[in-house]
N, C-alpha and C positions, 0 to 999 in steps of 0.2 A: 553944126551942134556938136557939142563936147564928147570926147569918148574918152575911154580909159584904157589903162595899158595893166598887164599882171606880167610878173617876171618870178619865174621860180627856178632854183638849182637843187639838184639832188645828186649823190653819187650811188650807186647802186650795183650790188654783186653780181653780175651779169656781164656778158660781154655785148658789144653794142649791136651785133647783128641781131641777138635775142630781142633787144630794146625795140632794134628798128622795126623788127618783123612783128611786135605787138601792137605798133602803131598801125600797121598797114594789112592786118588779117581782121576780118570781119568778125569772126568769132572770139577772136582774143579780144578787141575793142569793145565789144557788147559785154564781156566779163569785167574788165576792169575800169572803163572809160567813167561809167555812171557813178556819180557821188554817192555818198550813203543816202539811203531811202530811196533810191531810183533804181529803175531798172532801164535795159536798153534794148532796143531792136533795129538792127541794120536792114535797111531795105536795099540797099546797094552800095557797093564798092568797087570801084575801078582804081587800084592803086599804081596809075601811070601819070606822068606828067600831061596835065590836060584831062584826065581822066576825073569822074567826079564820084561824091557819095551821097547818101542821105541816110539820115537815122532818126530815131524818135525818142528821147527819154520820157519814161512816165514816172509821176511821183506816186511810189506805193501806198502811201498814206490816203491818197485824194483820188488817185485814177487818174489825175489831169495828166496830160501830155504837152510836150513842145517839141514839134518837129524842126530839122534844120538839116540844112544840107553845103557842100562846098566843093570846091575845084583844087585839086593839085597842082600848084604851080612850080615847085622844085623837089626831086628826090635823089639825093645823092647818097648812094647805097651804105647803111651804116654809119652815116656821118652826119646828114641833113635831110629834114622834112619839113616844108613849106606849104601850107594850104589856106585856103579861104573857109570861113562858116558865115552862114545866113541863115536867121531864123526866118520860118514862115509866117510869124506872128509880125502883121502890120505896125503894131506897135512897139516892136523892137527892129527899127529901121536900120540899115547899113551892113556893110560887109567888113567881119574881122579878119584878121590875118593872123596864124598863127605859125611860129618857126620854134621847130624842134632840132637842136643840135647835140649830138652824140661825139663823145671823144672817150679812146681807150685811155684809161689809167691801171696803175699797178693792181689796184685790187677790185677792178670791174669797169665802170663805165661814170663818166661825168654826165649829166643830163642837164641842159638848159630849155628851160619853154618861156616863150615870150607871145602873148596875145595881146594884138592891137586892135584898137579900134572897138572896144567894147562899147554897145551903146548906152547912153546916157542913162537910159530907163534901168540898166543892170546894175545894181552895187557892185563897185568893183571887190569889195569886200568878199560878197559871195561867190564870185568868180576864185577868187584866191583861193578861200575854203576848199570850195568844191576842186579845184585842182589839186591842192592837197591831199584830199581824200583818195582822189583818183589814182595819185601817183603812188599812194600806200598801198592801193589794188596793184597798182602795175609793178610794185616791186614783190610782193605775194605771187605774183604769177610767174615774174622772171629769175627771180634770184634761186628757187630750188633749182637743183641739176639732179632729176629723175631719169636712171636708166630704164631703158625698154625692157 
């Protein structure tokens, strides 16, 4: 069954440590990961190698929900995160793999995201658009430096 791949690149005005934490903190993920028009509920998140996560995106307009979960395959603090994703919906079979790479640069952090094995039933362009929106939300979360 054919699958798709999405590749994204951004430079954010934040340290890799902060971005790494935003990918592994349940409250942070629920805030920045859902694309425009969606809410997110994180049901479970064990951010350890071999640990699992489970969450649901809900379309705010229709109320329809899509649940998915996965496993953390690799966690290199402040540098790399690799995990799987699998939809609960049988019409969206297969296991996707997402790799997030972080690299400190003079103005913050270079971020690369590669999502492989996107099910054929999911248009790659929708995934790309969704990731672009999510990364905009991520930037708004991690770029401000707000003192206590």
